[in-house]
C-alpha positions in Angstrom: 59.3 165.2 126.7 59.2 165.2 130.5 60.7 162.6 132.7 59.4 161.5 136.1 61.8 162.3 138.9 62.1 160.0 141.8 61.4 161.5 145.2 64.0 160.1 147.6 62.4 158.2 150.5 59.0 158.0 149.0 57.5 154.6 148.8 54.5 153.2 146.8 51.8 151.8 149.1 50.6 148.3 148.4 47.3 147.1 150.1 47.3 144.0 152.3 45.0 142.2 149.9 47.3 142.8 146.9 50.3 141.6 149.0 48.5 138.5 150.2 47.7 137.6 146.5 51.3 138.1 145.5 52.5 136.0 148.5 50.0 133.2 147.8 51.3 132.9 144.2 54.9 132.6 145.6 53.9 130.1 148.2 51.8 127.9 146.0 54.9 126.0 144.7 55.6 124.9 148.3 52.0 123.8 148.8 51.5 126.7 151.2 49.1 129.6 151.5 48.2 132.5 153.8 44.9 132.5 155.7 43.4 134.9 158.2 42.7 133.1 161.4 41.9 134.0 165.0 44.6 134.1 167.7 43.9 131.9 170.7 45.2 134.7 172.9 42.4 137.3 172.6 40.5 136.6 169.5 42.2 139.2 167.2 42.7 138.3 163.6 46.2 137.2 162.6 47.7 135.9 159.3 48.7 132.2 159.4 50.8 130.2 156.9 49.4 126.8 156.3 50.3 123.8 154.1 47.1 123.3 152.1 47.8 119.6 151.2 48.1 118.4 154.8 46.2 121.3 156.4 49.1 121.8 158.9 49.9 125.2 160.4 53.4 126.2 159.3 53.6 129.6 160.9 51.3 131.7 163.0 51.1 135.5 163.3 52.9 136.2 160.0 54.4 139.7 159.4 53.2 140.3 155.8 55.7 143.0 155.0 58.7 141.0 156.3 57.6 137.8 154.4 57.0 139.9 151.3 60.5 141.2 151.3 62.0 137.8 152.1 60.2 136.1 149.2 60.7 139.0 146.8 57.0 139.8 146.5 57.5 143.4 147.8 60.1 145.6 146.1 62.4 148.0 147.9 60.4 151.0 146.7 57.0 149.5 148.0 55.5 149.5 151.5 52.5 147.9 153.1 49.6 150.4 153.2 48.0 151.2 156.5 44.5 150.0 157.2 42.2 152.9 157.7 
């Protein structure tokens, strides 16, 4: 029987779509969700945190990886995959 050996420093990539789904499940209890919106400073797409009951903007330009770690949706051995 063989055992898998952990490679130190190697992290499992998680796509942005999968991380957003995990975060939305965590935020649902606080009546919040993540949405992709446009920044008013140049038109680039940014992630926004909104309260879906009152439709208020809670946070703009959210760092998905930092929020994932803070809420426990991203484990220590996982990392956000780069968009190609």
